[in-house]
N, C-alpha and C positions, 0 to 999 in steps of 0.2 A: 505493498499500499504505499502511495506515497508520500513523504514526508509533509506534516502542515506546517506553517511559518506559524510564528509568534506574532499579534498583533498591537506590536509595538514597535516604534521607529528607535535602533540606537546612532550616533553619533558616528561617520563615516570617519576613518583614519587610517588614511592609507600611509601608513609604512612601509620606510624599506623594505624591508621583507614580505611584503605584498606584492611587490614590481615584480613583474616575472622576468629572468633570464634565460632567455634561447640563444640561439646560433647568430643572432642579426644583432646581438647586445653589446654582446663578450667586449667586443674591443673595444668599445664606445664606454662601458662601465669601467674598463682597466686606466683608461687615459683620464677616467673622471676623479679616478681615487688618486691618483697621481698631482692634477690636477688640484684637488682639497687641500693636498702638503704643499705642494710648490709654489700657487700662486699662478698668475701668467693671463691672459685672454685665451679664451675659446669660444670658437663657433661652433655650438651642437646642431647638425642639421640631420635631413632625412626628406625619400625622395616624396613620401609618404605617409599621412599618419601612425605614429608609429611608439605612442603615449609619452613624447617628453616632457608633457605638462604633467603625468602623471609623476615620471620620473624625479623632477623639481619638487612637486608636493611633496613627497618622499624624502628625499634627502634634506628638506628643509625640518621635516617630521626629526631627522636624527643629529642634527646637523643646524642646533637655535641660531648660531652665529654668519648661519648663511640667510642675508634678504633677498628676498623674492619678490623683483621687480614686476608688474604689472602695466601696461597702455589704459590711457584716461582719455577717450577719443576727444572728449570736449574738452582739453587744455591748450593752452597754446604752445610752441617752443620751452619759452623759457618757464611756464607755468609747472610743464611736465617735469623739465631736470628738476625743477625747485620740490616737483612732491617726491621723483624719486631719490632724488640725496635726500629729504627730511625721511623719508621711510628706509635708507640704508645707512644712518649717520652714526647708529651702535651695533652695526652688523662687522664683522672682519672679511667677508667675504660678500661677495654681489652676483647677482644672478636675475636674469629680464628674461622672461617668457610672452613672444611676439606672436600677433595673429600671424599666422599664414600670410605668403604672399605680399606683394609691394606694399607698403605702408604710404600713408596719407603724408604728403611732404613734413608738414609742421610735426610730425612724431620723428619721422627718418632723422631729421635736421638732430630736434631732442636724444635722438640715439648715438649720435654724430659728436655731442657735449658729454653724454654720460658716458661713452668709450674715453675722450678726451681726458676728463675729471677721474675715471679710473687709475689711466695710467700717471696722471699727476701725483696721485694720493698713493699709487703703490698698492691699490685692492686688485685681490681676483678678480676677473671678471667672467660668465658664461651666460653668452648669449644663445638662446633657444630660438631657432627661425628658420621656420620652413620657406625656402626663399633661391627660387632659381638668379643664378646670376645675372642673364639680364634682365632682371627686375631691379634689382640692385640701383638705386637711387636716392638722393643727388650725389653727383661725380665725388663728392669729400669722403662722406658713408662711404660709397664704394668700394674706394680706395682705402679705406681701413676694414673693413670686412672682407677684403678678397688676401690682405695681408695678415688677416688671422689663422691660425692653425686650425683647420675643419676636422669636426669628429661627425661621422657618417654613424646614424643608428638605423637601422633595416628593422622592417618590419616583420611582424613573423610568417613564413611565409609554408612552411610543414602545417599538416592538422596537428600533428602534434602539440607546437610551442601553440596554435590558435586556440586548442583548448585547453591549455595550461593558461593562458592568459583570461579567458574567459571564465574558466572555475575562480581565478583569482579577483579578478573586478564582482563575479557574482557574492563572492568572500566577504570586498570590500560594501554590498549592497545588503549583506549580515542571510544571505540567500543559497540556502543548500541546494543549487538546481539539478538536477540527475543529468548523467551522461548522455543520458537516451537524448535528452532534449537538445543537448549542446549540436549532437552528431547528426539532430534533424538540423539544426543550422547549419553546419557547416554542410552539409549536402545538399541546399537546395538556398543559401545566399550566396552571393560574391563571398568570395574567399580573403579577405580583405577586412583591416582591424578597426576602419571607421564604420564600415558597412554591418558585421560581426556585434558590436557595442553598444550602434544605436537600436537593433535590435533586439539585445538582451535587456537595457532600459526601459526600451516598449513593453517587454513581455512582463518586468520586474513592476511597472507600473500599474498595468491593468490585471495582476494576480494579485494587486495591495488591492486593488480597486474593487474585484470580482470574488476574491477568495476563492476562487476556483482550483480546482484538483488541476497539475498539471501535467499534461496526459500530450501525447504526440501531436494527438487529435487539435487536440485546445490550442497548442504552440501554431503548426498550419493554418487553423484558423486565425489567429490574431497577426500574423504574417503574411497571409496569402499567399501562402506556398502549396 
């Protein structure tokens, strides 16, 4: 009989131990471990959604000295830089999680100044950004990004890796999703992290609302497969 879920909500705490390592992450994680000790400026990138934001949240849980900065789209370049520096003021190590693709001009200018300030103050800086080379602008920022060491993280490719990641995400949601339901998702949906996690979150929300048994038929109905 499928396991029934408890009807209360626990806080989601994405610790580093819940971030799943697989073949596509090994080199990147080794380099980040060195960066946390030796400093410098790194560009963490990927060609597709690969769990970079999750990794930064998890690292922040393990390393309170890590500042995790984010973009506030309504701020001007000067206001954004000031907000970032205020957030990072009492942290020894800085990281910034950027939205994918090209940035608005004012945000790109703010990022350029953040890089310069990190160098001036000798603060380690990790930039997590899925952006191709031809999307880098303005020229000042493009030149800084191209000079950085680039650390590539790859999305999980095998079904085994995808299965492990989905189980970990479900665990964060305090949901013990049966393996057979993940098998249905991997068999009928696109085998990329973005599609699979979106589907998992849809199922999790539906299960809370409906309090239904998590059968294969129910999963197929909710995902229209």
